Every structure is written in C-alpha cells, then in structure tokens.
N, C-alpha and C positions, 0 to 999 in steps of 0.2 A: 467346227461347224458353227455357222453364224445363225442366230435367231433373228428373223426379220421382224418388222414392226407388227405384222399380223399376229405373231405369237403373243405379243404383249397386250393386244386389244381385249377388252372385256366383251363377252358375248351376252347380249340380251335379245329377247324376241321383240317383234314389232309392237305388240301390245304394251310391253314394258316401256319401250321407246316413246310410244304415243303418250303414255301416262306421265313420263318424265317431262315431255314437251308441254303437256297441259299444265303441269305444276309450274313450269317456268313462265308460260304465258299468263297464267292467272296471277302469279306473284309479281310480274313485271308492271308495276304501277306506272301509268303514263305511256306505256308501250314504247319504252326507250330502246329496246332491243338488247338490254343487258340487265343484270340484277345488281342493285346496290346492296349494302349491308342489311337493311331492313327487309328488302325483297327476298334476299337469300334466306333469312330466318323463316319467313313465311313459306317459301318453297320447300325447305327442308322439313318444316313442321307438317306440311300437307303430304309430303311423300313418305316420311318415315315416322311420323307421329310423335316427335319430340322437339323441343326447342334446343337448337344447337348452342353450345357454350361460346363464350366470347373468343376463346382460344381457337375453336373450330372455325368460326366465322373469319377470324384473322388469317388462319392458314389458307382457307379457300379464297379469300380476297387477295392474298399475296400471290396465289397462282394466277389470278386474273391479270395482275400487273405484268406477268410474263407475256401476255398477249397484247400489251399496250392498249388495253381497253379500260374505260373508266369504271367498269364493273365486270361481273362474270358473264361472259358471252354464252349464248345458247349451246354452242359446240362444246365449250369447256364444262358447262353445267351437265350436259348429257354424259360426257366422259366421267366426271366425278360421281354423278348419281348412279351411273351404270355400275361402276366399280363397287360402290357402296351397296347397291341392290344385290349384286352377285355375292358379296361378302357377308350379307345378312345371314344370321343363323337360321337355317331351314327348320330346325327343331323348335324354334320359338313359337310357332303356331301351335304345335302339339302341346307345349307347356301352357300356353294361354288357354287352350281347350280344357286341359286337365284342371287348371285352376278354376275354370267355370263350373266344372262338375263337382269339385271338392267344396261343397256348399259351406261346410263348417271350418274350412281351412285347417284340416287335420293332417294333410299329407297323404290321404288315401280317399278313395271313393267307395261308398257303401251302396248296396243294392237299392236302398231307399233314395239315395241321392240320384242314382241313375234313373229310377222310375220318375222322380219329380222332373228331372231335366227332359226326359223323353215325353212326358205328359205335356210339357210346355212347348217344346219345339217340334215334336212329331207325335201328336196324340193318336194317330192311326196305328202306331206300333203298340201292340198289346203288352200288358205287364208280364205275361208268361214268356213272351219273346225276349223282353228285357232281362228277365231272370235267367233264361237259358244262355243268352249271350254273356251275361255277367259271369255265370259259372264257368263258361268256356275261357274267358279272359283271366279269371282269378287263378293264376298258375299254381300258387301254393295252397289254395283252398282255405284261406284264412278269412273268407267272407269280406275281403277288402281288395280293391284294385289299387295297387301301388302305381307310382309314375312309370316304373319299368314295365309293368303289365300293360298299362295304357299306351305307352309308346310303342310297344311291340304290336298291339292291336292296330294302331294307326298306321304303322309301316308295313305290316304284313297281314294278309287275309287270315281270318280264323276259319280253318277248314271245318266243313260239315255244318256251318251255321249260315243261314240265309234269312234275310228279313222278308 
C-alpha cells in the first residue's frame, strides 16, 4: 500500500495558517517575498517565543536552497512552521499555568496560592468556591495540589464542582 503525499502533510487550521503567514510577512523586511537569516530568526521568535540556534537557522536555510530561492519562501515557511506547531508539546501550556500558580516554586500549589491567583485574575470567584475546588482537586488530601493533580484537573472536568 502506497502512502500518498496527503498522508505526510501537516494539518493545521485556518487560524494557525493565518498566524504563520502574519509572522512571515511581519518578519519579511523590505517585502522581498522570502525570509533571510535575520528575518527567519524574528519570525521564529514571534511564532514560538524563542530565538533559534545558529544550527536551526542553518538547517532551515539549507532547506530554502532546495527551492532555488535566495531565502525561505512563504510556502516553505508555512510547511516548516506548521510541522513545528503540530509537534509542539500540548502539555506545555498546562505546565506554564502550574508554574504561574506555584508562587513559591515549591512544586505544588497551596490553597493560599490558589486564592491569591483567583483574587488577581477572577476576583468574582469567592474564596469558598476556590477552597471547594481545591479540595476536589487535591486527590491525596495532603493540602497541596501536585502537578499531576493540576494536569488532571486541566484535562478532565471535576465532577460535582461548578463555578
């Protein structure tokens, strides 16, 4: 059985495609229609939030030479960025949120941490609700929410609890 080219294509939605195209166009200094090395660094930084290594830039620019283009074309950039976007760790957002709640960087969240965060970002949520949700999430009842508890809460609904 032969796998056609459509099997190898990376699937992104229209919003992601538009976001990638915006990064390309905003990084394309002088509206050349391609990204040079410096433009590519800016585009990757705006899309993924990090400065690419010299090695990564070299690899990506090498792929541009396959198109006989003086830089990275829009089509090639979309293909590369799409694959990278799809490959991103989906749990990274959950880890980042957990770190934001872990105010003392201890590897767990206390009920006081949760109250402080909710008071800042959602002051309409009462302390009693935060405490109730906290107790529901704290699976081992040690008065701490571990990353595992937090991840479970983010991925699955907590039954019987509503805000």
